[in-house]
N, CA, C, O and the ligand as a Tripos MOL2 file, in Angstrom:
@<TRIPOS>MOLECULE
protein
  205   203    52     0     0
PROTEIN
NO_CHARGES

@<TRIPOS>ATOM
      1 N         -25.5930  -37.2090  -29.6570 N.3       1 MET1
      2 CA        -25.2730  -38.6310  -29.7040 C.3       1 MET1
      3 C         -25.7930  -39.3120  -28.4410 C.2       1 MET1
      4 O         -25.5840  -38.8140  -27.3350 O.2       1 MET1
      5 N         -26.4670  -40.4460  -28.6010 N.am      2 VAL2
      6 CA        -27.0200  -41.1660  -27.4530 C.3       2 VAL2
      7 C         -26.8080  -42.6760  -27.6230 C.2       2 VAL2
      8 O         -26.5370  -43.1660  -28.7190 O.2       2 VAL2
      9 N         -26.9360  -43.3830  -26.5210 N.am      3 CYS3
     10 CA        -26.8630  -44.8420  -26.5120 C.3       3 CYS3
     11 C         -28.0750  -45.4210  -27.2470 C.2       3 CYS3
     12 O         -29.2100  -45.0180  -26.9890 O.2       3 CYS3
     13 N         -27.8330  -46.3650  -28.1610 N.am      4 ALA4
     14 CA        -28.9280  -46.9700  -28.9250 C.3       4 ALA4
     15 C         -29.7990  -47.8450  -28.0310 C.2       4 ALA4
     16 O         -30.9530  -48.1070  -28.3710 O.2       4 ALA4
     17 N         -29.2780  -48.3010  -26.9000 N.am      5 THR5
     18 CA        -30.0170  -49.1990  -26.0270 C.3       5 THR5
     19 C         -30.9340  -48.4470  -25.0680 C.2       5 THR5
     20 O         -32.1170  -48.7670  -24.9550 O.2       5 THR5
     21 N         -30.3810  -47.4410  -24.3730 N.am      6 CYS6
     22 CA        -31.1560  -46.7830  -23.3140 C.3       6 CYS6
     23 C         -31.4240  -45.3030  -23.5910 C.2       6 CYS6
     24 O         -32.2090  -44.6890  -22.8680 O.2       6 CYS6
     25 N         -30.8090  -44.7180  -24.5980 N.am      7 GLY7
     26 CA        -31.0780  -43.3240  -24.9340 C.3       7 GLY7
     27 C         -30.2730  -42.3260  -24.1240 C.2       7 GLY7
     28 O         -30.4610  -41.1210  -24.2900 O.2       7 GLY7
     29 N         -29.3780  -42.7850  -23.2480 N.am      8 SER8
     30 CA        -28.5710  -41.8760  -22.4440 C.3       8 SER8
     31 C         -27.5150  -41.1760  -23.3060 C.2       8 SER8
     32 O         -26.9670  -41.7580  -24.2420 O.2       8 SER8
     33 N         -27.2470  -39.9160  -22.9650 N.am      9 ALA9
     34 CA        -26.1810  -39.1740  -23.6400 C.3       9 ALA9
     35 C         -24.8470  -39.3550  -22.9170 C.2       9 ALA9
     36 O         -23.8460  -38.7570  -23.3130 O.2       9 ALA9
     37 N         -24.8210  -40.1730  -21.8620 N.am     10 ASP10
     38 CA        -23.5960  -40.4000  -21.0890 C.3      10 ASP10
     39 C         -22.8020  -41.5240  -21.7530 C.2      10 ASP10
     40 O         -22.6890  -42.6280  -21.2210 O.2      10 ASP10
     41 N         -22.2520  -41.2110  -22.9380 N.am     11 VAL11
     42 CA        -21.5810  -42.2170  -23.7630 C.3      11 VAL11
     43 C         -20.1630  -41.7720  -24.1030 C.2      11 VAL11
     44 O         -19.8580  -40.5800  -24.1420 O.2      11 VAL11
     45 N         -19.2970  -42.7680  -24.3500 N.am     12 SER12
     46 CA        -17.9020  -42.5060  -24.7020 C.3      12 SER12
     47 C         -17.5040  -43.3760  -25.8760 C.2      12 SER12
     48 O         -18.1370  -44.3940  -26.1590 O.2      12 SER12
     49 N         -16.4460  -42.9610  -26.5540 N.am     13 ARG13
     50 CA        -15.8350  -43.7890  -27.5850 C.3      13 ARG13
     51 C         -14.3710  -44.0050  -27.2430 C.2      13 ARG13
     52 O         -13.7410  -43.1710  -26.5940 O.2      13 ARG13
     53 N         -13.8310  -45.1490  -27.6940 N.am     14 ASP14
     54 CA        -12.3880  -45.3360  -27.6250 C.3      14 ASP14
     55 C         -11.7280  -44.2890  -28.5160 C.2      14 ASP14
     56 O         -12.2340  -43.9640  -29.5900 O.2      14 ASP14
     57 N         -10.5920  -43.7670  -28.0560 N.am     15 ALA15
     58 CA         -9.9150  -42.7360  -28.8440 C.3      15 ALA15
     59 C          -8.4460  -42.6790  -28.4740 C.2      15 ALA15
     60 O          -8.0290  -43.1690  -27.4250 O.2      15 ALA15
     61 N          -7.6740  -42.0710  -29.3570 N.am     16 TRP16
     62 CA         -6.3180  -41.7130  -29.0160 C.3      16 TRP16
     63 C          -6.3200  -40.2850  -28.4970 C.2      16 TRP16
     64 O          -6.8810  -39.3880  -29.1260 O.2      16 TRP16
     65 N          -5.6920  -40.0780  -27.3510 N.am     17 GLY17
     66 CA         -5.4900  -38.7350  -26.8300 C.3      17 GLY17
     67 C          -4.0090  -38.4160  -26.8830 C.2      17 GLY17
     68 O          -3.1930  -39.1010  -26.2660 O.2      17 GLY17
     69 N          -3.6710  -37.3860  -27.6120 N.am     18 ASP18
     70 CA         -2.2730  -36.9860  -27.7660 C.3      18 ASP18
     71 C          -1.9340  -35.8300  -26.8280 C.2      18 ASP18
     72 O          -2.7280  -34.9090  -26.6370 O.2      18 ASP18
     73 N          -0.7500  -35.9010  -26.2560 N.am     19 TRP19
     74 CA         -0.2960  -34.8290  -25.3870 C.3      19 TRP19
     75 C           0.0440  -33.5920  -26.2060 C.2      19 TRP19
     76 O           0.8240  -33.6670  -27.1560 O.2      19 TRP19
     77 N          -0.5350  -32.4600  -25.8420 N.am     20 ASP20
     78 CA         -0.2610  -31.1850  -26.5060 C.3      20 ASP20
     79 C           0.6340  -30.3710  -25.5840 C.2      20 ASP20
     80 O           0.1960  -29.8910  -24.5380 O.2      20 ASP20
     81 N           1.9140  -30.2190  -25.9920 N.am     21 VAL21
     82 CA          2.8990  -29.5510  -25.1300 C.3      21 VAL21
     83 C           2.5080  -28.1010  -24.8840 C.2      21 VAL21
     84 O           2.5710  -27.6230  -23.7520 O.2      21 VAL21
     85 N           2.1020  -27.3970  -25.9430 N.am     22 ALA22
     86 CA          1.7680  -25.9810  -25.8140 C.3      22 ALA22
     87 C           0.5610  -25.7740  -24.8970 C.2      22 ALA22
     88 O           0.5530  -24.8710  -24.0600 O.2      22 ALA22
     89 N          -0.4670  -26.6280  -25.0660 N.am     23 ALA23
     90 CA         -1.6920  -26.4760  -24.2780 C.3      23 ALA23
     91 C          -1.5660  -27.1470  -22.9110 C.2      23 ALA23
     92 O          -2.3720  -26.8900  -22.0170 O.2      23 ALA23
     93 N          -0.5350  -28.0250  -22.7400 N.am     24 GLN24
     94 CA         -0.3880  -28.7960  -21.5080 C.3      24 GLN24
     95 C          -1.6740  -29.5560  -21.1860 C.2      24 GLN24
     96 O          -2.1620  -29.5500  -20.0560 O.2      24 GLN24
     97 N          -2.2000  -30.2080  -22.2190 N.am     25 GLY25
     98 CA         -3.4050  -31.0080  -22.0210 C.3      25 GLY25
     99 C          -3.5080  -32.0710  -23.0950 C.2      25 GLY25
    100 O          -2.7330  -32.0740  -24.0520 O.2      25 GLY25
    101 N          -4.4800  -32.9880  -22.9360 N.am     26 TRP26
    102 CA         -4.6910  -34.0800  -23.8780 C.3      26 TRP26
    103 C          -5.6610  -33.6400  -24.9560 C.2      26 TRP26
    104 O          -6.7050  -33.0520  -24.6720 O.2      26 TRP26
    105 N          -5.3010  -33.9330  -26.2030 N.am     27 VAL27
    106 CA         -6.1350  -33.5620  -27.3390 C.3      27 VAL27
    107 C          -6.5220  -34.8340  -28.0920 C.2      27 VAL27
    108 O          -5.6670  -35.6660  -28.3960 O.2      27 VAL27
    109 N          -7.8030  -34.9800  -28.3880 N.am     28 VAL28
    110 CA         -8.2680  -36.1610  -29.1070 C.3      28 VAL28
    111 C          -7.7490  -36.1320  -30.5390 C.2      28 VAL28
    112 O          -7.9550  -35.1660  -31.2730 O.2      28 VAL28
    113 N          -7.0670  -37.2190  -30.9200 N.am     29 ARG29
    114 CA         -6.4930  -37.3120  -32.2590 C.3      29 ARG29
    115 C          -7.3830  -38.1330  -33.1860 C.2      29 ARG29
    116 O          -7.6860  -37.7190  -34.3050 O.2      29 ARG29
    117 N          -7.7940  -39.2940  -32.7070 N.am     30 THR30
    118 CA         -8.6160  -40.1940  -33.5080 C.3      30 THR30
    119 C          -9.6700  -40.8180  -32.6090 C.2      30 THR30
    120 O          -9.3700  -41.2240  -31.4870 O.2      30 THR30
    121 N         -10.9030  -40.8960  -33.0950 N.am     31 VAL31
    122 CA        -11.9860  -41.5440  -32.3610 C.3      31 VAL31
    123 C         -12.3410  -42.8400  -33.0820 C.2      31 VAL31
    124 O         -12.5850  -42.8430  -34.2890 O.2      31 VAL31
    125 N         -12.3680  -43.9370  -32.3320 N.am     32 PHE32
    126 CA        -12.6270  -45.2430  -32.9030 C.3      32 PHE32
    127 C         -14.1010  -45.6230  -32.7870 C.2      32 PHE32
    128 O         -14.8770  -44.9330  -32.1250 O.2      32 PHE32
    129 N         -14.4800  -46.7290  -33.4370 N.am     33 ASP33
    130 CA        -15.8790  -47.1270  -33.5100 C.3      33 ASP33
    131 C         -16.3950  -47.7080  -32.1920 C.2      33 ASP33
    132 O         -17.5900  -47.6280  -31.9110 O.2      33 ASP33
    133 N         -15.5170  -48.2870  -31.3890 N.am     34 SER34
    134 CA        -15.9440  -48.9400  -30.1630 C.3      34 SER34
    135 C         -16.5560  -47.9270  -29.1980 C.2      34 SER34
    136 O         -15.9430  -46.9030  -28.8950 O.2      34 SER34
    137 N         -17.7680  -48.2170  -28.7150 N.am     35 ALA35
    138 CA        -18.5020  -47.2690  -27.8810 C.3      35 ALA35
    139 C         -18.8930  -47.8930  -26.5500 C.2      35 ALA35
    140 O         -19.1160  -49.0990  -26.4540 O.2      35 ALA35
    141 N         -18.9730  -47.0420  -25.5170 N.am     36 HIS36
    142 CA        -19.3310  -47.4840  -24.1770 C.3      36 HIS36
    143 C         -20.4190  -46.5670  -23.6240 C.2      36 HIS36
    144 O         -20.3280  -45.3450  -23.7410 O.2      36 HIS36
    145 N         -21.4490  -47.1630  -23.0210 N.am     37 CYS37
    146 CA        -22.4890  -46.3730  -22.3580 C.3      37 CYS37
    147 C         -22.2880  -46.4740  -20.8530 C.2      37 CYS37
    148 O         -22.2130  -47.5750  -20.3060 O.2      37 CYS37
    149 N         -22.1990  -45.3170  -20.1750 N.am     38 HIS38
    150 CA        -21.9840  -45.3160  -18.7270 C.3      38 HIS38
    151 C         -23.2740  -45.6320  -17.9750 C.2      38 HIS38
    152 O         -23.2350  -46.0990  -16.8360 O.2      38 HIS38
    153 N         -24.4040  -45.3800  -18.6050 N.am     39 ALA39
    154 CA        -25.6830  -45.7180  -17.9760 C.3      39 ALA39
    155 C         -25.9100  -47.2270  -18.0110 C.2      39 ALA39
    156 O         -26.3260  -47.8180  -17.0150 O.2      39 ALA39
    157 N         -25.6340  -47.8510  -19.1660 N.am     40 CYS40
    158 CA        -25.7370  -49.3080  -19.2880 C.3      40 CYS40
    159 C         -24.5290  -49.9960  -18.6620 C.2      40 CYS40
    160 O         -24.5860  -51.1840  -18.3440 O.2      40 CYS40
    161 N         -23.4500  -49.2660  -18.4850 N.am     41 ASP41
    162 CA        -22.1750  -49.7970  -18.0060 C.3      41 ASP41
    163 C         -21.7030  -50.9420  -18.8860 C.2      41 ASP41
    164 O         -21.3420  -52.0120  -18.3960 O.2      41 ASP41
    165 N         -21.7120  -50.7020  -20.2000 N.am     42 GLY42
    166 CA        -21.2560  -51.7310  -21.1150 C.3      42 GLY42
    167 C         -21.0890  -51.1830  -22.5130 C.2      42 GLY42
    168 O         -21.3270  -50.0070  -22.7880 O.2      42 GLY42
    169 N         -20.6620  -52.0990  -23.4030 N.am     43 GLU43
    170 CA        -20.4560  -51.7130  -24.7910 C.3      43 GLU43
    171 C         -21.8130  -51.4490  -25.4500 C.2      43 GLU43
    172 O         -22.8070  -52.1010  -25.1310 O.2      43 GLU43
    173 N         -21.8370  -50.4950  -26.3620 N.am     44 THR44
    174 CA        -23.0970  -50.1510  -27.0050 C.3      44 THR44
    175 C         -22.8620  -49.6280  -28.4070 C.2      44 THR44
    176 O         -21.7250  -49.5310  -28.8690 O.2      44 THR44
    177 N         -23.9440  -49.2950  -29.0710 N.am     45 ARG45
    178 CA        -23.9100  -48.6140  -30.3470 C.3      45 ARG45
    179 C         -24.4200  -47.2010  -30.0920 C.2      45 ARG45
    180 O         -25.4080  -47.0170  -29.3810 O.2      45 ARG45
    181 N         -23.7580  -46.2040  -30.6660 N.am     46 ILE46
    182 CA        -24.1560  -44.8130  -30.4740 C.3      46 ILE46
    183 C         -24.8910  -44.3240  -31.7140 C.2      46 ILE46
    184 O         -24.4530  -44.5500  -32.8420 O.2      46 ILE46
    185 N         -26.0050  -43.6580  -31.4900 N.am     47 VAL47
    186 CA        -26.7800  -43.1220  -32.6080 C.3      47 VAL47
    187 C         -26.9390  -41.6080  -32.4330 C.2      47 VAL47
    188 O         -26.9390  -41.0940  -31.3150 O.2      47 VAL47
    189 N         -27.0740  -40.9140  -33.5580 N.am     48 ALA48
    190 CA        -27.2330  -39.4590  -33.5420 C.3      48 ALA48
    191 C         -28.7160  -39.1160  -33.4470 C.2      48 ALA48
    192 O         -29.5440  -39.7100  -34.1380 O.2      48 ALA48
    193 N         -29.0450  -38.1600  -32.5900 N.am     49 LEU49
    194 CA        -30.4230  -37.6780  -32.4830 C.3      49 LEU49
    195 C         -30.6530  -36.5770  -33.5120 C.2      49 LEU49
    196 O         -29.7440  -35.8150  -33.8410 O.2      49 LEU49
    197 N         -31.8780  -36.5100  -34.0120 N.am     50 GLY50
    198 CA        -32.2750  -35.3830  -34.8390 C.3      50 GLY50
    199 C         -31.9130  -35.5080  -36.2960 C.2      50 GLY50
    200 O         -32.1150  -34.5660  -37.0630 O.2      50 GLY50
    201 N         -31.3760  -36.6620  -36.7050 N.am     51 ASP51
    202 CA        -31.0690  -36.8460  -38.1260 C.3      51 ASP51
    203 C         -32.2380  -37.5580  -38.8170 C.2      51 ASP51
    204 O         -32.1830  -37.8110  -40.0200 O.2      51 ASP51
    205 ZN        -27.0900  -47.0950  -22.4930 Zn       52 ZN52
@<TRIPOS>BOND
     1     1     2 1
     2     2     3 1
     3     3     4 2
     4     3     5 am
     5     5     6 1
     6     6     7 1
     7     7     8 2
     8     7     9 am
     9     9    10 1
    10    10    11 1
    11    11    12 2
    12    11    13 am
    13    13    14 1
    14    14    15 1
    15    15    16 2
    16    15    17 am
    17    17    18 1
    18    18    19 1
    19    19    20 2
    20    19    21 am
    21    21    22 1
    22    22    23 1
    23    23    24 2
    24    23    25 am
    25    25    26 1
    26    26    27 1
    27    27    28 2
    28    27    29 am
    29    29    30 1
    30    30    31 1
    31    31    32 2
    32    31    33 am
    33    33    34 1
    34    34    35 1
    35    35    36 2
    36    35    37 am
    37    37    38 1
    38    38    39 1
    39    39    40 2
    40    39    41 am
    41    41    42 1
    42    42    43 1
    43    43    44 2
    44    43    45 am
    45    45    46 1
    46    46    47 1
    47    47    48 2
    48    47    49 am
    49    49    50 1
    50    50    51 1
    51    51    52 2
    52    51    53 am
    53    53    54 1
    54    54    55 1
    55    55    56 2
    56    55    57 am
    57    57    58 1
    58    58    59 1
    59    59    60 2
    60    59    61 am
    61    61    62 1
    62    62    63 1
    63    63    64 2
    64    63    65 am
    65    65    66 1
    66    66    67 1
    67    67    68 2
    68    67    69 am
    69    69    70 1
    70    70    71 1
    71    71    72 2
    72    71    73 am
    73    73    74 1
    74    74    75 1
    75    75    76 2
    76    75    77 am
    77    77    78 1
    78    78    79 1
    79    79    80 2
    80    79    81 am
    81    81    82 1
    82    82    83 1
    83    83    84 2
    84    83    85 am
    85    85    86 1
    86    86    87 1
    87    87    88 2
    88    87    89 am
    89    89    90 1
    90    90    91 1
    91    91    92 2
    92    91    93 am
    93    93    94 1
    94    94    95 1
    95    95    96 2
    96    95    97 am
    97    97    98 1
    98    98    99 1
    99    99   100 2
   100    99   101 am
   101   101   102 1
   102   102   103 1
   103   103   104 2
   104   103   105 am
   105   105   106 1
   106   106   107 1
   107   107   108 2
   108   107   109 am
   109   109   110 1
   110   110   111 1
   111   111   112 2
   112   111   113 am
   113   113   114 1
   114   114   115 1
   115   115   116 2
   116   115   117 am
   117   117   118 1
   118   118   119 1
   119   119   120 2
   120   119   121 am
   121   121   122 1
   122   122   123 1
   123   123   124 2
   124   123   125 am
   125   125   126 1
   126   126   127 1
   127   127   128 2
   128   127   129 am
   129   129   130 1
   130   130   131 1
   131   131   132 2
   132   131   133 am
   133   133   134 1
   134   134   135 1
   135   135   136 2
   136   135   137 am
   137   137   138 1
   138   138   139 1
   139   139   140 2
   140   139   141 am
   141   141   142 1
   142   142   143 1
   143   143   144 2
   144   143   145 am
   145   145   146 1
   146   146   147 1
   147   147   148 2
   148   147   149 am
   149   149   150 1
   150   150   151 1
   151   151   152 2
   152   151   153 am
   153   153   154 1
   154   154   155 1
   155   155   156 2
   156   155   157 am
   157   157   158 1
   158   158   159 1
   159   159   160 2
   160   159   161 am
   161   161   162 1
   162   162   163 1
   163   163   164 2
   164   163   165 am
   165   165   166 1
   166   166   167 1
   167   167   168 2
   168   167   169 am
   169   169   170 1
   170   170   171 1
   171   171   172 2
   172   171   173 am
   173   173   174 1
   174   174   175 1
   175   175   176 2
   176   175   177 am
   177   177   178 1
   178   178   179 1
   179   179   180 2
   180   179   181 am
   181   181   182 1
   182   182   183 1
   183   183   184 2
   184   183   185 am
   185   185   186 1
   186   186   187 1
   187   187   188 2
   188   187   189 am
   189   189   190 1
   190   190   191 1
   191   191   192 2
   192   191   193 am
   193   193   194 1
   194   194   195 1
   195   195   196 2
   196   195   197 am
   197   197   198 1
   198   198   199 1
   199   199   200 2
   200   199   201 am
   201   201   202 1
   202   202   203 1
   203   203   204 2
@<TRIPOS>SUBSTRUCTURE
     1 MET1         2 RESIDUE 1 A MET
     2 VAL2         6 RESIDUE 1 A VAL
     3 CYS3        10 RESIDUE 1 A CYS
     4 ALA4        14 RESIDUE 1 A ALA
     5 THR5        18 RESIDUE 1 A THR
     6 CYS6        22 RESIDUE 1 A CYS
     7 GLY7        26 RESIDUE 1 A GLY
     8 SER8        30 RESIDUE 1 A SER
     9 ALA9        34 RESIDUE 1 A ALA
    10 ASP10       38 RESIDUE 1 A ASP
    11 VAL11       42 RESIDUE 1 A VAL
    12 SER12       46 RESIDUE 1 A SER
    13 ARG13       50 RESIDUE 1 A ARG
    14 ASP14       54 RESIDUE 1 A ASP
    15 ALA15       58 RESIDUE 1 A ALA
    16 TRP16       62 RESIDUE 1 A TRP
    17 GLY17       66 RESIDUE 1 A GLY
    18 ASP18       70 RESIDUE 1 A ASP
    19 TRP19       74 RESIDUE 1 A TRP
    20 ASP20       78 RESIDUE 1 A ASP
    21 VAL21       82 RESIDUE 1 A VAL
    22 ALA22       86 RESIDUE 1 A ALA
    23 ALA23       90 RESIDUE 1 A ALA
    24 GLN24       94 RESIDUE 1 A GLN
    25 GLY25       98 RESIDUE 1 A GLY
    26 TRP26      102 RESIDUE 1 A TRP
    27 VAL27      106 RESIDUE 1 A VAL
    28 VAL28      110 RESIDUE 1 A VAL
    29 ARG29      114 RESIDUE 1 A ARG
    30 THR30      118 RESIDUE 1 A THR
    31 VAL31      122 RESIDUE 1 A VAL
    32 PHE32      126 RESIDUE 1 A PHE
    33 ASP33      130 RESIDUE 1 A ASP
    34 SER34      134 RESIDUE 1 A SER
    35 ALA35      138 RESIDUE 1 A ALA
    36 HIS36      142 RESIDUE 1 A HIS
    37 CYS37      146 RESIDUE 1 A CYS
    38 HIS38      150 RESIDUE 1 A HIS
    39 ALA39      154 RESIDUE 1 A ALA
    40 CYS40      158 RESIDUE 1 A CYS
    41 ASP41      162 RESIDUE 1 A ASP
    42 GLY42      166 RESIDUE 1 A GLY
    43 GLU43      170 RESIDUE 1 A GLU
    44 THR44      174 RESIDUE 1 A THR
    45 ARG45      178 RESIDUE 1 A ARG
    46 ILE46      182 RESIDUE 1 A ILE
    47 VAL47      186 RESIDUE 1 A VAL
    48 ALA48      190 RESIDUE 1 A ALA
    49 LEU49      194 RESIDUE 1 A LEU
    50 GLY50      198 RESIDUE 1 A GLY
    51 ASP51      202 RESIDUE 1 A ASP
    52 ZN52       205 GROUP 0 **** ****
């Protein structure tokens, strides 16, 4: 997955992270459509490579 604007793989999506008591860590429950590129430092669209 890469940023549609600059091609960087340094991208994130909004998500819910749920606390997992047994693992004592955060587990991603749901990933939302809103995307952020850390290279562009802004909102972006994420595209899959190789499809
Ligand atoms: Zn970008």
